[in-house]
FILODO-970797 format. One record per residue (C-alpha): y, x, z. Coordinates in steps of 0.25 Angstrom, whole numbers, plus 5000, padded with zeros to 4 digits. Each point is the difference from the previous one (the first is absolute). Example, Ala and Ser with C-alpha at 12.3 -4.5 7.8 and 13.67 -1.06 7.14 Angstrom:
residues 2
+-------+------+------+
| north | east |   up |
+-------+------+------+
|  4982 | 5049 | 5031 |
|  5014 | 5006 | 4998 |
+-------+------+------+
end
This chain:
residues 618
+-------+------+------+
| north | east |   up |
+-------+------+------+
|  5051 | 5085 | 4848 |
|  5013 | 4992 | 5005 |
|  5001 | 4999 | 5014 |
|  5009 | 4993 | 5010 |
|  5005 | 5005 | 5014 |
|  4997 | 4989 | 5010 |
|  4996 | 5000 | 5015 |
|  4986 | 4997 | 5004 |
|  5004 | 4986 | 5004 |
|  5008 | 4997 | 4987 |
|  4988 | 5004 | 4991 |
|  4991 | 4991 | 5009 |
|  5008 | 4988 | 4997 |
|  5003 | 5003 | 4987 |
|  4986 | 5001 | 4997 |
|  4996 | 4987 | 5008 |
|  5009 | 4993 | 4990 |
|  4995 | 5005 | 4988 |
|  4986 | 4992 | 5003 |
|  4999 | 4989 | 4993 |
|  4987 | 4989 | 5001 |
|  4995 | 4990 | 4989 |
|  5000 | 4987 | 5006 |
|  4997 | 4988 | 4989 |
|  5004 | 5007 | 4990 |
|  5014 | 5005 | 5007 |
|  5003 | 5013 | 5005 |
|  5006 | 4999 | 5015 |
|  5004 | 5009 | 5009 |
|  4987 | 5006 | 5008 |
|  5009 | 5002 | 5012 |
|  5009 | 4987 | 5004 |
|  5007 | 5007 | 5010 |
|  4999 | 5009 | 5012 |
|  5000 | 4996 | 5015 |
|  5008 | 5010 | 5008 |
|  5003 | 5003 | 5014 |
|  5008 | 5012 | 5002 |
|  5000 | 5012 | 5011 |
|  5003 | 5015 | 4999 |
|  4987 | 5002 | 4992 |
|  5003 | 4993 | 4988 |
|  5016 | 4994 | 5000 |
|  5007 | 5013 | 4994 |
|  4987 | 5003 | 4990 |
|  4994 | 4986 | 4995 |
|  5013 | 4992 | 5005 |
|  5009 | 5007 | 4990 |
|  4990 | 4999 | 4989 |
|  4998 | 4986 | 5003 |
|  5016 | 4996 | 5000 |
|  5001 | 5007 | 4986 |
|  4989 | 4990 | 4994 |
|  5002 | 4986 | 5007 |
|  5002 | 4994 | 4986 |
|  4986 | 5004 | 4995 |
|  4992 | 5001 | 5013 |
|  5006 | 4991 | 5010 |
|  5000 | 5006 | 5016 |
|  4996 | 4988 | 5010 |
|  5002 | 5002 | 5015 |
|  4990 | 4995 | 5011 |
|  4999 | 5000 | 5013 |
|  4987 | 5006 | 5004 |
|  4993 | 5011 | 4992 |
|  4986 | 4992 | 5001 |
|  5007 | 4989 | 4996 |
|  5005 | 5004 | 4988 |
|  4989 | 5006 | 4996 |
|  4992 | 4986 | 5002 |
|  5011 | 4994 | 4991 |
|  4997 | 5010 | 4989 |
|  4986 | 4998 | 5002 |
|  5001 | 4985 | 4999 |
|  5008 | 5001 | 4988 |
|  4989 | 5010 | 4993 |
|  4989 | 4989 | 5003 |
|  5008 | 4987 | 4994 |
|  5003 | 5009 | 4989 |
|  4984 | 5003 | 4997 |
|  5003 | 5014 | 5002 |
|  5007 | 5004 | 4988 |
|  5015 | 5000 | 5006 |
|  5002 | 5006 | 5013 |
|  5012 | 5005 | 5009 |
|  5002 | 5014 | 5008 |
|  5004 | 5002 | 5014 |
|  5009 | 5011 | 5006 |
|  5000 | 5005 | 5014 |
|  5004 | 5013 | 5009 |
|  4991 | 5008 | 5007 |
|  4994 | 4997 | 5014 |
|  5000 | 4985 | 5005 |
|  5005 | 4995 | 4987 |
|  4987 | 5005 | 4991 |
|  4990 | 4998 | 5011 |
|  5005 | 4985 | 5000 |
|  4994 | 4999 | 4986 |
|  4988 | 5004 | 5003 |
|  4993 | 4988 | 5004 |
|  5005 | 4994 | 4987 |
|  4994 | 5012 | 4992 |
|  4988 | 4996 | 5005 |
|  5000 | 4984 | 4999 |
|  5004 | 5006 | 4985 |
|  4988 | 5008 | 4999 |
|  4990 | 4989 | 5006 |
|  5005 | 4990 | 4990 |
|  5000 | 5010 | 4988 |
|  5016 | 4998 | 4998 |
|  5009 | 5008 | 4993 |
|  5012 | 5004 | 5008 |
|  5008 | 5015 | 4999 |
|  5003 | 5005 | 5014 |
|  5012 | 5011 | 5000 |
|  5002 | 5005 | 5015 |
|  5009 | 5011 | 5001 |
|  4993 | 5013 | 5007 |
|  5004 | 5012 | 5008 |
|  5008 | 5011 | 4993 |
|  4991 | 5008 | 4991 |
|  5008 | 5013 | 5003 |
|  4997 | 4999 | 5014 |
|  5014 | 5007 | 5004 |
|  5006 | 4987 | 5010 |
|  4985 | 4998 | 5005 |
|  4997 | 4992 | 5009 |
|  5010 | 4990 | 4994 |
|  5002 | 4986 | 5008 |
|  4989 | 4991 | 4999 |
|  4991 | 5012 | 4996 |
|  4986 | 5000 | 5006 |
|  4994 | 5015 | 5002 |
|  4986 | 5003 | 5000 |
|  4997 | 5012 | 5007 |
|  4989 | 5004 | 4992 |
|  5006 | 4996 | 4985 |
|  5014 | 5000 | 4996 |
|  4998 | 4992 | 4987 |
|  4996 | 4988 | 5008 |
|  5011 | 4989 | 5001 |
|  4999 | 4986 | 5003 |
|  4997 | 4997 | 4986 |
|  4986 | 5006 | 5001 |
|  4997 | 4986 | 5006 |
|  5001 | 4995 | 4986 |
|  4989 | 5007 | 4994 |
|  4989 | 4992 | 5004 |
|  5006 | 4987 | 4997 |
|  5005 | 5005 | 4986 |
|  4993 | 4999 | 4987 |
|  5010 | 5013 | 4995 |
|  5007 | 5010 | 5010 |
|  5009 | 5010 | 4998 |
|  5010 | 5009 | 5007 |
|  5011 | 5004 | 4990 |
|  5005 | 5013 | 5006 |
|  5006 | 5006 | 4986 |
|  5008 | 4991 | 4992 |
|  4992 | 5004 | 4986 |
|  4989 | 4993 | 5007 |
|  5002 | 4986 | 4996 |
|  4998 | 5004 | 4985 |
|  4985 | 5001 | 5003 |
|  4999 | 4989 | 5013 |
|  5008 | 4988 | 4995 |
|  4991 | 4998 | 4987 |
|  4988 | 5000 | 5010 |
|  5007 | 4992 | 5008 |
|  5003 | 4988 | 4989 |
|  4986 | 5001 | 4995 |
|  4994 | 4999 | 5014 |
|  5010 | 4987 | 5003 |
|  4996 | 4993 | 4986 |
|  4986 | 5005 | 4999 |
|  4990 | 4987 | 5002 |
|  4990 | 5008 | 5007 |
|  5008 | 5010 | 5009 |
|  5013 | 4990 | 5003 |
|  5006 | 5001 | 5014 |
|  5010 | 5007 | 5007 |
|  5006 | 5012 | 4996 |
|  5008 | 5008 | 5010 |
|  5009 | 5013 | 4995 |
|  5006 | 5007 | 5012 |
|  5014 | 5005 | 4996 |
|  5004 | 5011 | 5008 |
|  5015 | 4997 | 5003 |
|  5005 | 5015 | 4995 |
|  4993 | 4999 | 4988 |
|  5006 | 4986 | 4996 |
|  5013 | 5006 | 4999 |
|  4996 | 5013 | 4993 |
|  5003 | 4999 | 4985 |
|  4991 | 5006 | 4987 |
|  5000 | 5000 | 4987 |
|  4991 | 4990 | 4996 |
|  4995 | 4998 | 4985 |
|  5007 | 4988 | 4994 |
|  4986 | 4994 | 4994 |
|  4996 | 4997 | 5014 |
|  5009 | 4988 | 5000 |
|  4997 | 4995 | 4988 |
|  4996 | 4986 | 5002 |
|  4985 | 4996 | 5001 |
|  4993 | 4986 | 4997 |
|  4988 | 4998 | 5009 |
|  4990 | 4988 | 4998 |
|  4990 | 4994 | 5007 |
|  4985 | 5008 | 4998 |
|  4989 | 4993 | 4996 |
|  4986 | 5007 | 5002 |
|  4990 | 4994 | 4991 |
|  4985 | 4996 | 5003 |
|  4987 | 5010 | 5001 |
|  4990 | 4993 | 4990 |
|  4990 | 5003 | 5009 |
|  5006 | 4994 | 5013 |
|  5005 | 4989 | 4992 |
|  4986 | 4997 | 4995 |
|  4994 | 5002 | 5014 |
|  5011 | 4989 | 5005 |
|  4997 | 4990 | 4989 |
|  4984 | 5002 | 5004 |
|  5001 | 4997 | 5014 |
|  5010 | 4987 | 4997 |
|  4991 | 4995 | 4990 |
|  4990 | 5001 | 5011 |
|  5008 | 4993 | 5010 |
|  4996 | 4986 | 5005 |
|  5012 | 5000 | 5010 |
|  5010 | 5008 | 4997 |
|  5014 | 5002 | 5008 |
|  5012 | 5007 | 4995 |
|  5010 | 5006 | 5010 |
|  5014 | 5002 | 4995 |
|  5006 | 5012 | 5007 |
|  5015 | 5007 | 4999 |
|  4996 | 5007 | 4986 |
|  5001 | 4986 | 4992 |
|  5015 | 5000 | 5002 |
|  5002 | 5014 | 4998 |
|  4993 | 5000 | 4988 |
|  5006 | 4988 | 4995 |
|  4986 | 4993 | 4998 |
|  5004 | 4987 | 5007 |
|  4998 | 4992 | 4984 |
|  4988 | 5010 | 5000 |
|  4994 | 4994 | 5012 |
|  5002 | 4986 | 4997 |
|  4994 | 5001 | 4986 |
|  4988 | 5008 | 5006 |
|  4997 | 4990 | 5011 |
|  5002 | 4987 | 4990 |
|  4991 | 5005 | 4990 |
|  4989 | 5003 | 5010 |
|  5002 | 4990 | 5011 |
|  4999 | 5012 | 5011 |
|  5006 | 4996 | 5013 |
|  5013 | 5008 | 5004 |
|  5004 | 5005 | 5015 |
|  5012 | 5008 | 5003 |
|  5003 | 5011 | 5008 |
|  5013 | 5000 | 5007 |
|  5006 | 5010 | 4989 |
|  4993 | 4992 | 4991 |
|  5006 | 4986 | 5004 |
|  5007 | 4993 | 4990 |
|  4991 | 5005 | 4988 |
|  4996 | 4986 | 4998 |
|  5007 | 4987 | 5003 |
|  4995 | 4993 | 5012 |
|  4996 | 4988 | 4993 |
|  4991 | 5006 | 4989 |
|  4987 | 4995 | 4998 |
|  4995 | 5014 | 5002 |
|  5008 | 5004 | 5012 |
|  4991 | 4999 | 5013 |
|  5011 | 5007 | 5010 |
|  5002 | 5011 | 5007 |
|  4988 | 5011 | 5006 |
|  4996 | 5006 | 5012 |
|  5005 | 5000 | 5013 |
|  5012 | 4992 | 4996 |
|  4991 | 4992 | 4990 |
|  4999 | 4986 | 4996 |
|  4986 | 4992 | 5005 |
|  4998 | 4999 | 4985 |
|  5002 | 5014 | 4996 |
|  4992 | 5006 | 5011 |
|  4988 | 4991 | 4998 |
|  4999 | 5003 | 4985 |
|  5001 | 5015 | 5004 |
|  4989 | 4999 | 5010 |
|  4991 | 4994 | 4988 |
|  5004 | 5007 | 4987 |
|  4990 | 5010 | 4994 |
|  5010 | 5007 | 4992 |
|  5015 | 5003 | 5005 |
|  5010 | 5005 | 4990 |
|  5011 | 5006 | 5007 |
|  5013 | 5003 | 4992 |
|  5011 | 5009 | 5004 |
|  4997 | 5001 | 5015 |
|  4997 | 5011 | 5010 |
|  4991 | 4990 | 5008 |
|  5005 | 5003 | 5015 |
|  4993 | 4995 | 5010 |
|  5009 | 4986 | 5002 |
|  4994 | 4997 | 4984 |
|  4986 | 5003 | 5005 |
|  4998 | 4995 | 5013 |
|  4999 | 5014 | 5004 |
|  4988 | 5002 | 4991 |
|  4992 | 4988 | 5004 |
|  5005 | 4989 | 4990 |
|  4993 | 5002 | 4986 |
|  4994 | 5015 | 5002 |
|  4984 | 4995 | 5000 |
|  4989 | 5005 | 4995 |
|  5000 | 4989 | 4989 |
|  5014 | 5002 | 4996 |
|  5007 | 5010 | 4991 |
|  5015 | 5003 | 4999 |
|  5005 | 5003 | 4988 |
|  5014 | 5009 | 5002 |
|  5010 | 4998 | 4988 |
|  5010 | 5009 | 5004 |
|  5011 | 5012 | 4994 |
|  4997 | 5008 | 5011 |
|  4987 | 5008 | 5002 |
|  5001 | 5002 | 5013 |
|  5000 | 4984 | 5001 |
|  4988 | 4997 | 4991 |
|  4990 | 5007 | 5007 |
|  5002 | 4993 | 5014 |
|  4991 | 4991 | 5006 |
|  4988 | 5005 | 4992 |
|  5007 | 4994 | 4988 |
|  4996 | 5000 | 4985 |
|  5014 | 5008 | 4996 |
|  5007 | 4994 | 4987 |
|  5014 | 5009 | 5000 |
|  5009 | 4994 | 4990 |
|  5014 | 4995 | 5002 |
|  4998 | 4985 | 5004 |
|  5005 | 4993 | 4988 |
|  4992 | 5008 | 4991 |
|  4987 | 4998 | 5007 |
|  5001 | 4985 | 5001 |
|  5003 | 4998 | 4985 |
|  4989 | 5008 | 4997 |
|  4991 | 4992 | 5010 |
|  5004 | 4986 | 4994 |
|  4998 | 5005 | 4986 |
|  4986 | 5006 | 5004 |
|  4996 | 4986 | 5008 |
|  5007 | 4989 | 4991 |
|  4985 | 4994 | 4999 |
|  4998 | 5001 | 5014 |
|  5003 | 4990 | 5011 |
|  4997 | 4999 | 5015 |
|  4992 | 4988 | 5002 |
|  5006 | 4988 | 5004 |
|  4993 | 4997 | 5013 |
|  5007 | 5014 | 5006 |
|  5014 | 4996 | 4994 |
|  4998 | 4986 | 5007 |
|  4997 | 5006 | 5013 |
|  5013 | 5008 | 4999 |
|  5008 | 4988 | 4997 |
|  4995 | 4991 | 5011 |
|  5002 | 5012 | 5009 |
|  5015 | 5001 | 4996 |
|  5002 | 4985 | 5000 |
|  4995 | 5000 | 5014 |
|  5009 | 5011 | 5004 |
|  5011 | 4993 | 4994 |
|  4998 | 4989 | 5008 |
|  5000 | 5008 | 5011 |
|  5014 | 5006 | 4995 |
|  5005 | 4986 | 5001 |
|  4997 | 4998 | 5014 |
|  5003 | 5013 | 5007 |
|  5014 | 5001 | 4991 |
|  5005 | 4986 | 5004 |
|  5012 | 4996 | 5008 |
|  4991 | 4992 | 5009 |
|  5001 | 5005 | 5014 |
|  4990 | 5010 | 5001 |
|  4995 | 4999 | 5015 |
|  5000 | 5012 | 5003 |
|  5001 | 5003 | 5016 |
|  5014 | 5006 | 4999 |
|  5005 | 4988 | 4992 |
|  5006 | 5009 | 4989 |
|  4998 | 4999 | 4986 |
|  4989 | 5012 | 4995 |
|  5001 | 5010 | 4990 |
|  4993 | 4991 | 4988 |
|  5010 | 4989 | 5003 |
|  5012 | 5009 | 4998 |
|  4993 | 5006 | 4987 |
|  4998 | 4986 | 4996 |
|  5015 | 4996 | 5002 |
|  5005 | 5013 | 4992 |
|  4991 | 4996 | 4989 |
|  5004 | 4985 | 4998 |
|  5015 | 5004 | 5001 |
|  4998 | 5012 | 4991 |
|  5001 | 5002 | 4984 |
|  4988 | 5006 | 4992 |
|  5009 | 5011 | 4995 |
|  5002 | 5005 | 5016 |
|  4994 | 5012 | 5005 |
|  4994 | 5000 | 5014 |
|  5000 | 5012 | 5008 |
|  4992 | 5006 | 5011 |
|  4993 | 5011 | 5007 |
|  4993 | 5001 | 5014 |
|  4996 | 4992 | 5012 |
|  4992 | 4989 | 4997 |
|  5009 | 4992 | 4989 |
|  4995 | 5007 | 4988 |
|  4986 | 4995 | 5004 |
|  5006 | 4986 | 5000 |
|  5007 | 5003 | 4987 |
|  4988 | 5005 | 4994 |
|  4992 | 4988 | 5002 |
|  5010 | 4989 | 5000 |
|  5011 | 5004 | 4990 |
|  4999 | 4993 | 4987 |
|  5006 | 5010 | 4989 |
|  5006 | 4994 | 4988 |
|  5002 | 5012 | 4991 |
|  4996 | 5015 | 5001 |
|  5011 | 5007 | 5008 |
|  5002 | 4988 | 5011 |
|  4993 | 5008 | 5010 |
|  5003 | 5012 | 5006 |
|  4992 | 5004 | 5012 |
|  4999 | 5015 | 5004 |
|  4987 | 5000 | 5006 |
|  4994 | 5014 | 4996 |
|  5008 | 5007 | 5012 |
|  5001 | 4986 | 5007 |
|  5015 | 5006 | 5005 |
|  5009 | 4992 | 5011 |
|  5013 | 5001 | 4994 |
|  4998 | 5001 | 4986 |
|  5003 | 4985 | 4998 |
|  5016 | 5000 | 5000 |
|  5003 | 5013 | 4993 |
|  4988 | 4997 | 4990 |
|  5005 | 4986 | 4997 |
|  5015 | 5007 | 4996 |
|  4992 | 5009 | 4991 |
|  4993 | 4988 | 4994 |
|  5013 | 4992 | 5000 |
|  5007 | 5013 | 4992 |
|  4988 | 4998 | 4990 |
|  5001 | 4986 | 4998 |
|  5014 | 4996 | 5003 |
|  4997 | 4986 | 4993 |
|  4989 | 4996 | 5008 |
|  5002 | 4995 | 5015 |
|  4994 | 5011 | 5010 |
|  4993 | 4994 | 5013 |
|  4997 | 5009 | 5010 |
|  4990 | 4994 | 5012 |
|  5000 | 5010 | 5011 |
|  4997 | 4998 | 5014 |
|  5008 | 5004 | 5012 |
|  4992 | 5013 | 5002 |
|  5001 | 5005 | 4987 |
|  5016 | 4996 | 4998 |
|  5002 | 5008 | 5014 |
|  4995 | 5013 | 4994 |
|  5008 | 4999 | 4987 |
|  5011 | 4991 | 4997 |
|  5012 | 5009 | 4996 |
|  4999 | 4999 | 4985 |
|  5003 | 4984 | 5002 |
|  5014 | 5006 | 5003 |
|  4999 | 5008 | 4987 |
|  4995 | 4987 | 4992 |
|  5013 | 4994 | 5004 |
|  5008 | 5013 | 4997 |
|  4994 | 5001 | 4985 |
|  5001 | 4985 | 4997 |
|  4984 | 4999 | 5000 |
|  4997 | 4987 | 5006 |
|  4987 | 4998 | 5006 |
|  4994 | 4988 | 5010 |
|  4994 | 5005 | 5010 |
|  4992 | 4992 | 5011 |
|  4997 | 5005 | 5014 |
|  4989 | 4993 | 5007 |
|  5000 | 5003 | 5015 |
|  4989 | 5000 | 5007 |
|  5004 | 5010 | 5011 |
|  4993 | 5013 | 4996 |
|  4989 | 5006 | 4992 |
|  4991 | 4986 | 4999 |
|  4989 | 5005 | 4990 |
|  4997 | 5012 | 5008 |
|  4999 | 4992 | 5013 |
|  4991 | 4990 | 4993 |
|  4991 | 5014 | 4995 |
|  5002 | 5006 | 5014 |
|  4993 | 4988 | 5008 |
|  4990 | 4996 | 4989 |
|  4995 | 5016 | 5003 |
|  4997 | 4995 | 5014 |
|  5013 | 5006 | 5006 |
|  5009 | 4992 | 5009 |
|  5016 | 4997 | 4994 |
|  5007 | 5014 | 5001 |
|  5013 | 5006 | 4996 |
|  5001 | 4990 | 4987 |
|  5006 | 4988 | 5002 |
|  5013 | 5001 | 5009 |
|  4994 | 4993 | 5011 |
|  4988 | 5010 | 5001 |
|  5010 | 5012 | 5001 |
|  5006 | 5008 | 5012 |
|  5013 | 4993 | 5001 |
|  5012 | 4997 | 5010 |
|  4998 | 4989 | 5010 |
|  5006 | 4989 | 4992 |
|  4992 | 5005 | 4988 |
|  5004 | 5005 | 4985 |
|  5013 | 4994 | 4995 |
|  5000 | 4989 | 4989 |
|  5004 | 5005 | 4988 |
|  5011 | 4994 | 4991 |
|  4994 | 5004 | 4988 |
|  5012 | 4991 | 4993 |
|  5011 | 5006 | 5007 |
|  4995 | 5014 | 4997 |
|  4999 | 4998 | 4985 |
|  5014 | 4993 | 5000 |
|  5006 | 5012 | 5006 |
|  4995 | 5008 | 4989 |
|  5006 | 4991 | 4989 |
|  4990 | 4990 | 4997 |
|  5001 | 4984 | 5000 |
|  4989 | 4997 | 5010 |
|  4996 | 4988 | 5011 |
|  4988 | 4997 | 5008 |
|  4992 | 4987 | 4997 |
|  4991 | 4994 | 5008 |
|  4987 | 4993 | 4995 |
|  4995 | 4999 | 4984 |
|  5010 | 4989 | 4995 |
|  5012 | 5009 | 5005 |
|  4994 | 5012 | 4992 |
|  4999 | 4992 | 4988 |
|  5014 | 4995 | 5001 |
|  5005 | 5014 | 5003 |
|  4993 | 5005 | 4988 |
|  5008 | 4992 | 4991 |
|  5013 | 5006 | 5007 |
|  4995 | 5014 | 4998 |
|  4997 | 4998 | 4986 |
|  5013 | 4995 | 4997 |
|  5007 | 5010 | 5008 |
|  5008 | 5012 | 4993 |
|  4995 | 5011 | 5008 |
|  4987 | 5005 | 5008 |
|  4997 | 4989 | 5010 |
|  4989 | 5001 | 5012 |
|  4993 | 4988 | 5007 |
|  4993 | 5002 | 5013 |
|  4990 | 4990 | 5007 |
|  4991 | 5001 | 5011 |
|  4986 | 5000 | 4995 |
|  4986 | 4999 | 5008 |
|  4993 | 5013 | 5003 |
|  4985 | 4995 | 5000 |
|  4996 | 4991 | 4988 |
|  4997 | 5005 | 4987 |
|  4993 | 4996 | 4988 |
|  4985 | 5001 | 4997 |
|  4993 | 5007 | 4991 |
|  4997 | 5016 | 4999 |
|  4990 | 5010 | 5003 |
|  4996 | 5010 | 5010 |
|  5009 | 5013 | 5003 |
|  4996 | 5012 | 5005 |
|  5006 | 5002 | 5013 |
|  4992 | 5009 | 5010 |
|  4998 | 4993 | 5013 |
|  4999 | 5010 | 5012 |
|  4985 | 5002 | 5002 |
|  5002 | 5001 | 5016 |
|  5010 | 4991 | 5009 |
|  5000 | 4993 | 5012 |
|  5004 | 4988 | 4994 |
|  4989 | 4990 | 4997 |
|  5009 | 4995 | 4988 |
|  5000 | 5014 | 4993 |
|  4984 | 5001 | 5002 |
|  5000 | 4987 | 4993 |
|  5008 | 5003 | 4990 |
|  4994 | 5014 | 4998 |
|  4987 | 4992 | 4998 |
|  5004 | 4991 | 4989 |
|  5007 | 5013 | 4993 |
|  4986 | 5007 | 5000 |
|  4994 | 4988 | 4993 |
|  5011 | 5000 | 4989 |
|  5001 | 5014 | 5000 |
|  4984 | 5002 | 4995 |
|  5003 | 4992 | 4988 |
|  5008 | 5012 | 4994 |
|  4992 | 5008 | 4990 |
|  5002 | 5013 | 5009 |
+-------+------+------+
end
């Protein structure tokens, strides 16, 4: 057997380069690059290996480990989980910074390869700088924090161990069921240790998207239920995108007439003005979709894990006279909510249903109800997103008005990016998607700080589209460092910062729960006598190399959008917005109110909470 002598780090990089994916008939690198922030735990081993291969695996320097992992995750999501990136860090805080990003990828079922440095396997210099010493277990390091938020975890303590570990890692990253973050902790001494690796280990390997076929019994069950339906509703989840099933969904909906609602991850699966489209579902849903969900007798869920925001915390469509069909590639998700499981690839499953139901069509009165509902919603949209004065107490524009202005100045090919706070709810209800990948909102983990870093990753994946990041002042302050990375790398993003002086979304939730305004808006926080300073986000962004400006009102925003789109590098627009007024729609969300409180407002909120809580099935 022919062998080649390489360090473990060199062998790892050589193996990653050999992995290719088949996308639209073309073989492309599975890993488009490696984000890296070097420290003593990876600079000598991984750093040297990456330097030798910059032409085949570009190394990209970032400013924050969590941020660079967010960018890698955004890149993978924009590529429908087929192409991805890896991230290398040192041991200690560099590794720990990525744990939040790993949790985000895990919740959203998105692939990213995390390669944190680790302690010395030989332990001869222990304890090294940044090493955590567990008194009862010397094998524990910071990297053990990745175990619960990784789909696959390994620690490499011998150079030959990657021969077994890396193929499993690749399978996990590409598997439609187990897809998620992979963490391989690399002991820093082992990174530099050489081994005679088999040459065949580095042979180029071409991977293709795996499609699971339908079980005949489950298919027949789904067909029989749909044929019996008088008021069926389809809910499109992120699996529609990842399976490449957008066209199959469209064909199924048009053939059967079933109305289609969308989750956050599924948004964009259907054009906003398609006759079958009824809007977003759940807590951040449109009135049209939620009305149908409250009356539906059969709900066909395609590619969604049905978290609480989609189901109104299990109160929206879990009635005794309602049945749920879970068409999902993952058996784990297919049985949720006492559903009838249909374990199958979304594209294959929808095509099978379309063929089987070719002579069946939903009752026109049900279809008309959906179209009438979305027509009313579109009239409401025109009202709340208009540039006319909103009549807010503050006199400042609302989030819906900002989104309306951005949409009016955007191109259909643009991509909007967001993650946490009140904006994802407004986007889910109000953003009009013109193409499948025009909407990129991370809401599975609702991670503040994802926005700018994720936007960078989306831009790297879709360089020919303008990427528009909308972010609140709270999220901007949590993580903005990758704005500088976007300037440094030449990936232009447009960032719109809505300054409402605090965590306005949670402030509204706090007071809805009967509590006093406390520790959310800056005016309600402990500060110096003069209050918290008014932050100049435009000046801050300018200091990081972006072009930036502060505008007043909706007209100023629309004019600035024109300048931003014409700019040659990342552009930040900031404006003051109202912290109270949001759009209507939505359903109840289970956020527990205290049973005991001296506040009368909390007591009343608890009574209301118990009324809604009683609507849950258990």
